[in-house]
C-alpha positions, 0 to 999 in steps of 0.5 A: 756434547749436544745441547742437552748436556753441559760441562764445566771444569772443576778442579781438573775434573770434568763434571758432566751435567744432565738437565742441570743435575750432576750425573757424572764426572770425567777426568780428562786424558792429557787435556789441559786446555780447560775446554774438555767434554764430548766431541760435538765441537770438533768432527772426528778425523777420518783416516786409514790404518790403526788409530793414532795415539791422539785419536785413541785419547780423543775418542776415549775421552769423548765417549767416556764424557758422553757416557758420564753425562748420560748422553746415550746418542753422543756416546753411541755415535762414537762406537762402531755399533751405535744400534747396540750401544745407544740403548745399553748406555741409556739403560745404564741410568734408566734400568740399572738406576745409576744415579751418579757415575765418576769415570776416570781413565788410566793411561792407554796401552796401544789402542786400549784405554783402562778406566775406573767407574765409581757409581751410585745405585739408587732404587726406591730411596736406597743408595749404594756405591758400586766401584769397578774397573773396565776398559775400551778399545779404539778401532778404525771404523770399517765404513766411516774411517773414523776412530771409534770405540769397539762396542762390547757390553763389557765396556759398561761392566766387565762381567757383561757378556754378549746380549746381557744387561744391567738391571736393578730392582726386586728380583723374582727369586728370593735370596737363598742361603745354601748349607752343606750336608752338615748344615754349614753355610756355603757363601760365595765369598768363602767358596767363590767357585760356587757363585754360579751354582748358588745363582742357579739354586736361587733361580730354581729353589728360591721360592720353595725355600721360603725366602723374601726378595729384597732389592739388587743390581744384577746381570740379566742373562741373554738366555731365558733359562740362565740364572741372574748374577747378583752384583750388589745388594741394595736392600737385604731380603730374607733368604731361605735355606737350601740344604745341599749334598756338598761337603764344606771341607771337600769344597774348600780343598777343591777351591784351593786345588783349582787355583793351581792352574787356569781353565781347570775344573774338579768334581768330587762325588760319594760313590755309595750315594751319588752325592756331589761333595764338591764342584770347583772351576778356575775360569775367566768366563765363569762357565761351570765346565766341571758339570757342563763341559764337553771335551774329549776325556782321553784315557780316563775313558778306558775305564768304560772301554775296559768294562765293555771288553771285560763284559764281552769276555774279550780280555781279563785283568790277569790274561796277557794282552798285546801292547805293541808300539803302534796299532792300525785300524782301517788305515789310521795308526794309533801310537802309545806315548813315546812309542813304548811297548809291553811284552807278555804283560797282562791287560791290567798292566796295559791299563795301568801303563795306559797302553793305547794299542792294547785297547785299539787292538780289540776292536776287530774282535768286538765287531760292533760299533754300538758296543761302547755307546751301549755299555756307557749308557746301560751300565754307567748312565752316560748319555741318557740326557736325563740327569737332574742333578739340581742345577744345569749339568750335562751327562756326556755323549758317546755317539755310535761311530765307525772306522778310525773314529770308532777306534779313537773312541776306545781311548777317549778321543774322537766325538766322545764328550765328557766333563769331570762330573761324568768321569767322576761318576764313571769312576764311582760306578766302577768302584761300586758296580752301580750307577747312582745319578749325581745329586747336588740337592736331594730329589725330595726337594722338588720331587724330580725323577732321577736317572737310572741305568738299565743294568748294574755292572756284572760282579766279575767285571766290577772286581777286575776294574777295581783291581786295575784301578788299584794297580794304576794308583800303586804301580802305574801312571798314577803312582806318583800322584796318588802316593800322598792319598791313603786308604783303599784307592784307585786311579786313571790318568788321561790326556786328550789331544785338541785340534789347534792346541799346543798341549793336550788337555790333562785329565785324571780321576781317582777314588779313596774310600767313599770319595771319587773325584775327577779333574780336567785342565785345558792344555795342561799336558799329561794327566798326572802333571796338572789334573792329577794333583787337583784330584789328589788334594780333593781326595785327601780332604775327603 
């Protein structure tokens, strides 16, 4: 290390000293010489190819020792991006108010070195402990040939993403306590999927709820409109209370459901009001894919396509609709799963069995590439780009298309993009015949204007759609999944092919009584396999 940092071996632990004050400690990796510390006393080796085990150990040790000592320049020079690393390491002490850090490495796995950090945050006389585990990877410098730490913000803290920063102080938005529709508290500890939702509610409504800020350590997001993510409370503030439209019981079921599969999301809404009853995700990136995702929804989109075809009088639930193994549109073949066909069966049965060709075969008679986008916008409220749910959400996209792309949209492929919130809303609209914009907090809280569709669904169309959804749930592709769900029920399965993925995304939507739900599992396979059980569990709780 440079002259500003000094070190000593005490009981086998390297104590890094900055300006004479103990700042951090570093447990050495395989160094029994008693010399320990940074790399200033020996020039880094220059080589080629992947770093050797010895280079990995030495580079990791030197970087962590420099970091623990608060020597941002020495630490940054041991990375492949000194320009980004130097201010980040400096701010770890200066702006995150880390007053002490004991950094202890574990055994390397290849070029990756795990380590733990036992830190103390001190702000305005208050000190609180902060402990976490992270890791770093040693790579060969492209231009220098030296073994260097591959700089990522997550080296400093595993939850840090690109361009995010650690900060401590008094946040602008006071804390909030969120309550469900019945007044029951919704804590992030009990309902972990709600953490990003509660962060957004705090950012948007914290001051309106009447709370008083305390002091915290948080992650400052890269995007200005994104909410801060609290890591540690230093001084308790006085939270205000926000009454949401969520239901604690349904939310608990949703939290348990998504644990079954990674990269899964589920939403439940109340068709009669549009209230969002539950939103849950099981993702490594913390993204609220349930409300902000943008993926092709597969055959769950057939609910809207069927509405358009019924609206135009081209099909009827009880009339025969051709279901051949293959249908071709402008040179592109579209096939049913495993090439099945249905002879002399009704359109309702084709819907229940998820016959792709029964839908593709209608496109010539529709003779209007804008018909499906108009139907979902005017009747289902999709793609209006003005949903105001109370937190960040996306209201779907069905762009006008032509040729094979237009045909693909009939079965939920192509450029259509949805998330579980959108599909749950489509199901709710089909059940009631009226689009009601989903809400997670009441509009009266801030006087925001909610979205409205241009027209309600024709009664005859709504009646036939409900009949087909019921048939799917009782004798179609959703029969097995929905067998455990009681009451008046309906459902639709879906799977969506994704370029480069080994398995399709699994989609499922259904309703029971006055609860509609939709789920998506990335690369989960067929709709009833992965997403279906998630929806069924949520519906049983509703």
